[in-house]
N, CA, C and O atoms as a GROMACS GRO file, in nm:
protein
  388
    1MET      N    1   0.083  -0.117   0.000
    1MET     CA    2   0.000   0.000   0.000
    1MET      C    3   0.089   0.126   0.000
    1MET      O    4   0.179   0.137   0.083
    2SER      N    5   0.066   0.215  -0.088
    2SER     CA    6   0.146   0.336  -0.094
    2SER      C    7   0.090   0.441   0.000
    2SER      O    8  -0.032   0.457   0.014
    3GLN      N    9   0.180   0.509   0.062
    3GLN     CA   10   0.135   0.614   0.154
    3GLN      C   11   0.130   0.745   0.080
    3GLN      O   12   0.217   0.778   0.000
    4ARG      N   13   0.028   0.817   0.107
    4ARG     CA   14   0.012   0.947   0.043
    4ARG      C   15   0.034   1.054   0.148
    4ARG      O   16  -0.008   1.039   0.263
    5LEU      N   17   0.101   1.163   0.105
    5LEU     CA   18   0.125   1.274   0.196
    5LEU      C   19  -0.004   1.350   0.218
    5LEU      O   20  -0.085   1.367   0.127
    6SER      N   21  -0.022   1.394   0.338
    6SER     CA   22  -0.140   1.475   0.366
    6SER      C   23  -0.124   1.611   0.300
    6SER      O   24  -0.014   1.647   0.257
    7LEU      N   25  -0.228   1.685   0.293
    7LEU     CA   26  -0.228   1.817   0.228
    7LEU      C   27  -0.133   1.912   0.300
    7LEU      O   28  -0.061   1.986   0.234
    8SER      N   29  -0.131   1.913   0.432
    8SER     CA   30  -0.044   2.004   0.507
    8SER      C   31   0.103   1.966   0.488
    8SER      O   32   0.189   2.054   0.481
    9ALA      N   33   0.133   1.836   0.480
    9ALA     CA   34   0.271   1.794   0.456
    9ALA      C   35   0.315   1.832   0.316
    9ALA      O   36   0.431   1.870   0.297
   10THR      N   37   0.229   1.825   0.218
   10THR     CA   38   0.261   1.864   0.080
   10THR      C   39   0.287   2.014   0.073
   10THR      O   40   0.380   2.057   0.005
   11ILE      N   41   0.205   2.093   0.141
   11ILE     CA   42   0.223   2.238   0.141
   11ILE      C   43   0.354   2.274   0.211
   11ILE      O   44   0.428   2.361   0.164
   12LEU      N   45   0.383   2.207   0.322
   12LEU     CA   46   0.508   2.232   0.395
   12LEU      C   47   0.630   2.196   0.310
   12LEU      O   48   0.729   2.269   0.310
   13LEU      N   49   0.623   2.085   0.238
   13LEU     CA   50   0.733   2.044   0.150
   13LEU      C   51   0.751   2.144   0.036
   13LEU      O   52   0.864   2.180   0.002
   14ALA      N   53   0.642   2.188  -0.024
   14ALA     CA   54   0.648   2.286  -0.133
   14ALA      C   55   0.706   2.418  -0.082
   14ALA      O   56   0.785   2.483  -0.152
   15LEU      N   57   0.667   2.458   0.038
   15LEU     CA   58   0.719   2.582   0.097
   15LEU      C   59   0.869   2.569   0.124
   15LEU      O   60   0.944   2.663   0.098
   16ALA      N   61   0.912   2.455   0.176
   16ALA     CA   62   1.054   2.434   0.203
   16ALA      C   63   1.136   2.436   0.074
   16ALA      O   64   1.244   2.494   0.071
   17VAL      N   65   1.086   2.374  -0.032
   17VAL     CA   66   1.155   2.374  -0.161
   17VAL      C   67   1.161   2.516  -0.217
   17VAL      O   68   1.264   2.557  -0.269
   18ALA      N   69   1.050   2.590  -0.208
   18ALA     CA   70   1.047   2.727  -0.259
   18ALA      C   71   1.146   2.816  -0.183
   18ALA      O   72   1.217   2.895  -0.244
   19LEU      N   73   1.151   2.802  -0.051
   19LEU     CA   74   1.247   2.880   0.027
   19LEU      C   75   1.391   2.842  -0.007
   19LEU      O   76   1.478   2.929  -0.016
   20GLY      N   77   1.415   2.716  -0.026
   20GLY     CA   78   1.549   2.671  -0.065
   20GLY      C   79   1.593   2.729  -0.198
   20GLY      O   80   1.706   2.774  -0.214
   21VAL      N   81   1.502   2.728  -0.294
   21VAL     CA   82   1.532   2.785  -0.427
   21VAL      C   83   1.554   2.936  -0.416
   21VAL      O   84   1.645   2.991  -0.478
   22TYR      N   85   1.471   3.003  -0.336
   22TYR     CA   86   1.486   3.149  -0.319
   22TYR      C   87   1.622   3.183  -0.258
   22TYR      O   88   1.692   3.270  -0.309
   23PHE      N   89   1.659   3.115  -0.150
   23PHE     CA   90   1.786   3.146  -0.084
   23PHE      C   91   1.906   3.109  -0.171
   23PHE      O   92   2.008   3.178  -0.168
   24ALA      N   93   1.895   3.004  -0.248
   24ALA     CA   94   2.003   2.968  -0.342
   24ALA      C   95   2.019   3.076  -0.449
   24ALA      O   96   2.130   3.115  -0.483
   25PHE      N   97   1.906   3.124  -0.502
   25PHE     CA   98   1.910   3.231  -0.602
   25PHE      C   99   1.968   3.359  -0.542
   25PHE      O  100   2.050   3.426  -0.605
   26ALA      N  101   1.924   3.392  -0.420
   26ALA     CA  102   1.973   3.514  -0.354
   26ALA      C  103   2.122   3.504  -0.326
   26ALA      O  104   2.193   3.605  -0.332
   27ALA      N  105   2.172   3.385  -0.294
   27ALA     CA  106   2.315   3.368  -0.265
   27ALA      C  107   2.400   3.389  -0.390
   27ALA      O  108   2.515   3.430  -0.380
   28VAL      N  109   2.343   3.363  -0.505
   28VAL     CA  110   2.419   3.379  -0.629
   28VAL      C  111   2.394   3.515  -0.694
   28VAL      O  112   2.488   3.584  -0.731
   29GLN      N  113   2.267   3.554  -0.707
   29GLN     CA  114   2.232   3.673  -0.784
   29GLN      C  115   2.194   3.794  -0.700
   29GLN      O  116   2.182   3.904  -0.755
   30GLY      N  117   2.176   3.780  -0.572
   30GLY     CA  118   2.127   3.888  -0.488
   30GLY      C  119   2.226   4.002  -0.471
   30GLY      O  120   2.337   3.995  -0.522
   31PRO      N  121   2.185   4.107  -0.399
   31PRO     CA  122   2.271   4.224  -0.380
   31PRO      C  123   2.398   4.192  -0.300
   31PRO      O  124   2.496   4.266  -0.309
   32SER      N  125   2.397   4.085  -0.224
   32SER     CA  126   2.517   4.042  -0.151
   32SER      C  127   2.566   3.908  -0.202
   32SER      O  128   2.639   3.837  -0.132
   33GLY      N  129   2.526   3.873  -0.322
   33GLY     CA  130   2.557   3.741  -0.376
   33GLY      C  131   2.697   3.730  -0.434
   33GLY      O  132   2.774   3.826  -0.434
   34ILE      N  133   2.726   3.613  -0.481
   34ILE     CA  134   2.859   3.581  -0.534
   34ILE      C  135   2.891   3.666  -0.658
   34ILE      O  136   3.002   3.719  -0.670
   35LEU      N  137   2.795   3.678  -0.748
   35LEU     CA  138   2.821   3.755  -0.871
   35LEU      C  139   2.845   3.903  -0.841
   35LEU      O  140   2.930   3.966  -0.904
   36ARG      N  141   2.771   3.958  -0.745
   36ARG     CA  142   2.791   4.098  -0.708
   36ARG      C  143   2.928   4.117  -0.646
   36ARG      O  144   2.995   4.218  -0.669
   37ARG      N  145   2.972   4.020  -0.566
   37ARG     CA  146   3.104   4.029  -0.504
   37ARG      C  147   3.214   4.028  -0.610
   37ARG      O  148   3.310   4.104  -0.600
   38ILE      N  149   3.201   3.943  -0.710
   38ILE     CA  150   3.300   3.939  -0.819
   38ILE      C  151   3.303   4.073  -0.892
   38ILE      O  152   3.410   4.122  -0.927
   39GLN      N  153   3.185   4.130  -0.916
   39GLN     CA  154   3.176   4.260  -0.984
   39GLN      C  155   3.243   4.369  -0.900
   39GLN      O  156   3.316   4.452  -0.953
   40ILE      N  157   3.218   4.369  -0.770
   40ILE     CA  158   3.278   4.470  -0.682
   40ILE      C  159   3.430   4.455  -0.678
   40ILE      O  160   3.501   4.555  -0.678
   41GLU      N  161   3.480   4.332  -0.675
   41GLU     CA  162   3.625   4.310  -0.675
   41GLU      C  163   3.689   4.359  -0.804
   41GLU      O  164   3.799   4.415  -0.803
   42ALA      N  165   3.620   4.339  -0.917
   42ALA     CA  166   3.672   4.388  -1.046
   42ALA      C  167   3.674   4.541  -1.048
   42ALA      O  168   3.771   4.601  -1.094
   43GLU      N  169   3.568   4.604  -0.997
   43GLU     CA  170   3.564   4.750  -0.992
   43GLU      C  171   3.672   4.804  -0.899
   43GLU      O  172   3.733   4.907  -0.927
   44THR      N  173   3.695   4.734  -0.789
   44THR     CA  174   3.799   4.775  -0.694
   44THR      C  175   3.936   4.770  -0.760
   44THR      O  176   4.017   4.861  -0.743
   45ALA      N  177   3.963   4.664  -0.834
   45ALA     CA  178   4.092   4.652  -0.902
   45ALA      C  179   4.110   4.764  -1.005
   45ALA      O  180   4.219   4.821  -1.018
   46GLU      N  181   4.004   4.794  -1.079
   46GLU     CA  182   4.010   4.900  -1.180
   46GLU      C  183   4.033   5.038  -1.115
   46GLU      O  184   4.114   5.117  -1.162
   47LEU      N  185   3.960   5.063  -1.007
   47LEU     CA  186   3.975   5.192  -0.939
   47LEU      C  187   4.112   5.204  -0.871
   47LEU      O  188   4.168   5.314  -0.864
   48THR      N  189   4.166   5.094  -0.822
   48THR     CA  190   4.300   5.096  -0.764
   48THR      C  191   4.403   5.131  -0.871
   48THR      O  192   4.496   5.208  -0.846
   49LEU      N  193   4.387   5.075  -0.988
   49LEU     CA  194   4.479   5.106  -1.099
   49LEU      C  195   4.469   5.253  -1.138
   49LEU      O  196   4.571   5.318  -1.161
   50GLN      N  197   4.347   5.307  -1.145
   50GLN     CA  198   4.329   5.449  -1.175
   50GLN      C  199   4.392   5.536  -1.067
   50GLN      O  200   4.456   5.636  -1.098
   51ARG      N  201   4.374   5.498  -0.940
   51ARG     CA  202   4.432   5.573  -0.829
   51ARG      C  203   4.584   5.576  -0.839
   51ARG      O  204   4.646   5.680  -0.820
   52ASP      N  205   4.644   5.461  -0.869
   52ASP     CA  206   4.790   5.455  -0.880
   52ASP      C  207   4.841   5.539  -0.996
   52ASP      O  208   4.946   5.604  -0.986
   53THR      N  209   4.766   5.538  -1.107
   53THR     CA  210   4.804   5.620  -1.222
   53THR      C  211   4.797   5.769  -1.187
   53THR      O  212   4.887   5.846  -1.222
   54LEU      N  213   4.691   5.808  -1.119
   54LEU     CA  214   4.676   5.948  -1.079
   54LEU      C  215   4.782   5.989  -0.978
   54LEU      O  216   4.832   6.102  -0.982
   55LYS      N  217   4.818   5.899  -0.887
   55LYS     CA  218   4.924   5.930  -0.790
   55LYS      C  219   5.056   5.956  -0.862
   55LYS      O  220   5.131   6.046  -0.826
   56ALA      N  221   5.086   5.875  -0.964
   56ALA     CA  222   5.209   5.894  -1.040
   56ALA      C  223   5.207   6.028  -1.113
   56ALA      O  224   5.309   6.098  -1.117
   57GLU      N  225   5.092   6.065  -1.169
   57GLU     CA  226   5.082   6.194  -1.237
   57GLU      C  227   5.099   6.309  -1.138
   57GLU      O  228   5.166   6.407  -1.170
   58VAL      N  229   5.040   6.297  -1.021
   58VAL     CA  230   5.052   6.402  -0.919
   58VAL      C  231   5.198   6.415  -0.876
   58VAL      O  232   5.248   6.527  -0.860
   59GLN      N  233   5.266   6.304  -0.856
   59GLN     CA  234   5.407   6.310  -0.817
   59GLN      C  235   5.492   6.376  -0.925
   59GLN      O  236   5.582   6.454  -0.895
   60GLN      N  237   5.461   6.345  -1.051
   60GLN     CA  238   5.535   6.408  -1.160
   60GLN      C  239   5.510   6.559  -1.163
   60GLN      O  240   5.603   6.637  -1.181
   61MET      N  241   5.385   6.599  -1.145
   61MET     CA  242   5.353   6.742  -1.144
   61MET      C  243   5.417   6.812  -1.023
   61MET      O  244   5.465   6.924  -1.035
   62GLN      N  245   5.419   6.744  -0.908
   62GLN     CA  246   5.483   6.803  -0.791
   62GLN      C  247   5.633   6.820  -0.815
   62GLN      O  248   5.692   6.920  -0.773
   63ASN      N  249   5.694   6.723  -0.882
   63ASN     CA  250   5.836   6.733  -0.913
   63ASN      C  251   5.863   6.851  -1.006
   63ASN      O  252   5.955   6.930  -0.983
   64LEU      N  253   5.781   6.862  -1.110
   64LEU     CA  254   5.801   6.975  -1.204
   64LEU      C  255   5.775   7.108  -1.134
   64LEU      O  256   5.847   7.205  -1.157
   65THR      N  257   5.674   7.113  -1.051
   65THR     CA  258   5.644   7.237  -0.978
   65THR      C  259   5.758   7.275  -0.885
   65THR      O  260   5.796   7.392  -0.877
   66ARG      N  261   5.812   7.175  -0.815
   66ARG     CA  262   5.924   7.202  -0.725
   66ARG      C  263   6.046   7.251  -0.803
   66ARG      O  264   6.118   7.339  -0.758
   67ARG      N  265   6.068   7.192  -0.920
   67ARG     CA  266   6.184   7.232  -1.001
   67ARG      C  267   6.168   7.372  -1.059
   67ARG      O  268   6.268   7.434  -1.098
   68MET      N  269   6.045   7.423  -1.066
   68MET     CA  270   6.022   7.558  -1.117
   68MET      C  271   6.001   7.658  -1.003
   68MET      O  272   5.975   7.776  -1.030
   69SER      N  273   6.012   7.616  -0.878
   69SER     CA  274   5.983   7.704  -0.764
   69SER      C  275   6.100   7.799  -0.737
   69SER      O  276   6.208   7.785  -0.796
   70ASP      N  277   6.076   7.894  -0.649
   70ASP     CA  278   6.179   7.992  -0.614
   70ASP      C  279   6.293   7.930  -0.535
   70ASP      O  280   6.408   7.971  -0.548
   71GLU      N  281   6.262   7.828  -0.450
   71GLU     CA  282   6.366   7.766  -0.368
   71GLU      C  283   6.462   7.682  -0.452
   71GLU      O  284   6.580   7.672  -0.420
   72TYR      N  285   6.411   7.621  -0.558
   72TYR     CA  286   6.492   7.530  -0.639
   72TYR      C  287   6.459   7.557  -0.784
   72TYR      O  288   6.353   7.514  -0.832
   73LEU      N  289   6.543   7.624  -0.853
   73LEU     CA  290   6.516   7.659  -0.992
   73LEU      C  291   6.606   7.576  -1.084
   73LEU      O  292   6.728   7.589  -1.082
   74ASP      N  293   6.544   7.493  -1.162
   74ASP     CA  294   6.615   7.410  -1.260
   74ASP      C  295   6.621   7.489  -1.391
   74ASP      O  296   6.521   7.502  -1.461
   75LEU      N  297   6.736   7.540  -1.422
   75LEU     CA  298   6.749   7.628  -1.539
   75LEU      C  299   6.723   7.553  -1.669
   75LEU      O  300   6.668   7.611  -1.763
   76ASP      N  301   6.760   7.426  -1.676
   76ASP     CA  302   6.733   7.349  -1.797
   76ASP      C  303   6.583   7.333  -1.819
   76ASP      O  304   6.535   7.345  -1.932
   77LEU      N  305   6.509   7.305  -1.712
   77LEU     CA  306   6.365   7.292  -1.725
   77LEU      C  307   6.302   7.426  -1.760
   77LEU      O  308   6.210   7.432  -1.843
   78LEU      N  309   6.348   7.531  -1.699
   78LEU     CA  310   6.297   7.665  -1.730
   78LEU      C  311   6.321   7.699  -1.877
   78LEU      O  312   6.232   7.750  -1.945
   79ASP      N  313   6.441   7.671  -1.926
   79ASP     CA  314   6.475   7.696  -2.065
   79ASP      C  315   6.385   7.613  -2.157
   79ASP      O  316   6.334   7.664  -2.258
   80GLU      N  317   6.366   7.487  -2.123
   80GLU     CA  318   6.283   7.398  -2.205
   80GLU      C  319   6.139   7.448  -2.210
   80GLU      O  320   6.078   7.451  -2.317
   81GLN      N  321   6.084   7.486  -2.094
   81GLN     CA  322   5.946   7.534  -2.090
   81GLN      C  323   5.931   7.666  -2.166
   81GLN      O  324   5.832   7.686  -2.237
   82ALA      N  325   6.027   7.756  -2.153
   82ALA     CA  326   6.020   7.884  -2.224
   82ALA      C  327   6.025   7.863  -2.375
   82ALA      O  328   5.951   7.927  -2.449
   83ARG      N  329   6.111   7.775  -2.419
   83ARG     CA  330   6.120   7.747  -2.564
   83ARG      C  331   5.991   7.684  -2.615
   83ARG      O  332   5.944   7.717  -2.724
   84GLN      N  333   5.935   7.594  -2.535
   84GLN     CA  334   5.814   7.526  -2.578
   84GLN      C  335   5.696   7.624  -2.586
   84GLN      O  336   5.619   7.621  -2.682
   85VAL      N  337   5.683   7.710  -2.487
   85VAL     CA  338   5.569   7.804  -2.485
   85VAL      C  339   5.589   7.915  -2.587
   85VAL      O  340   5.496   7.948  -2.661
   86LEU      N  341   5.709   7.971  -2.593
   86LEU     CA  342   5.733   8.086  -2.680
   86LEU      C  343   5.772   8.046  -2.822
   86LEU      O  344   5.760   8.127  -2.914
   87GLY      N  345   5.819   7.924  -2.840
   87GLY     CA  346   5.862   7.881  -2.973
   87GLY      C  347   5.989   7.951  -3.018
   87GLY      O  348   6.003   7.983  -3.136
   88VAL      N  349   6.082   7.976  -2.925
   88VAL     CA  350   6.203   8.052  -2.954
   88VAL      C  351   6.321   7.955  -2.967
   88VAL      O  352   6.331   7.857  -2.894
   89LEU      N  353   6.409   7.986  -3.063
   89LEU     CA  354   6.532   7.910  -3.082
   89LEU      C  355   6.650   8.007  -3.087
   89LEU      O  356   6.635   8.124  -3.122
   90ARG      N  357   6.766   7.955  -3.051
   90ARG     CA  358   6.886   8.037  -3.068
   90ARG      C  359   6.934   8.024  -3.213
   90ARG      O  360   6.896   7.930  -3.283
   91ALA      N  361   7.015   8.117  -3.256
   91ALA     CA  362   7.060   8.120  -3.396
   91ALA      C  363   7.149   8.002  -3.429
   91ALA      O  364   7.155   7.960  -3.544
   92ASP      N  365   7.220   7.947  -3.329
   92ASP     CA  366   7.314   7.840  -3.358
   92ASP      C  367   7.254   7.701  -3.340
   92ASP      O  368   7.327   7.602  -3.343
   93GLU      N  369   7.123   7.691  -3.321
   93GLU     CA  370   7.058   7.561  -3.300
   93GLU      C  371   6.999   7.507  -3.430
   93GLU      O  372   6.957   7.582  -3.518
   94VAL      N  373   6.997   7.373  -3.438
   94VAL     CA  374   6.938   7.304  -3.552
   94VAL      C  375   6.829   7.212  -3.499
   94VAL      O  376   6.848   7.141  -3.401
   95ILE      N  377   6.714   7.213  -3.566
   95ILE     CA  378   6.602   7.128  -3.523
   95ILE      C  379   6.587   7.014  -3.622
   95ILE      O  380   6.581   7.036  -3.743
   96LEU      N  381   6.581   6.893  -3.568
   96LEU     CA  382   6.558   6.775  -3.651
   96LEU      C  383   6.418   6.722  -3.617
   96LEU      O  384   6.384   6.703  -3.501
   97ARG      N  385   6.339   6.699  -3.722
   97ARG     CA  386   6.203   6.647  -3.699
   97ARG      C  387   6.189   6.511  -3.757
   97ARG      O  388   6.083   6.450  -3.748
   0.00000   0.00000   0.00000
């Protein structure tokens, strides 16, 4: 003789399966799920790379600024910047392009 589940046991089993499927889906696709974590880690790596690039640019600009300051004047840099901005050459110079 086969035993049949009562109506309340069937509803309880269906509810348990539905909750299990919901929590499994939420663990993978939810706002705190595995896929979101992978996405956040990728964004973090990209932003870290951008931050490091910007830090290098800031350091380069700080170096150039310091070299053009009153306390430390780099005459070669000053000459280079003046020539670049003004487009001036000396008579004894030759330009190769």
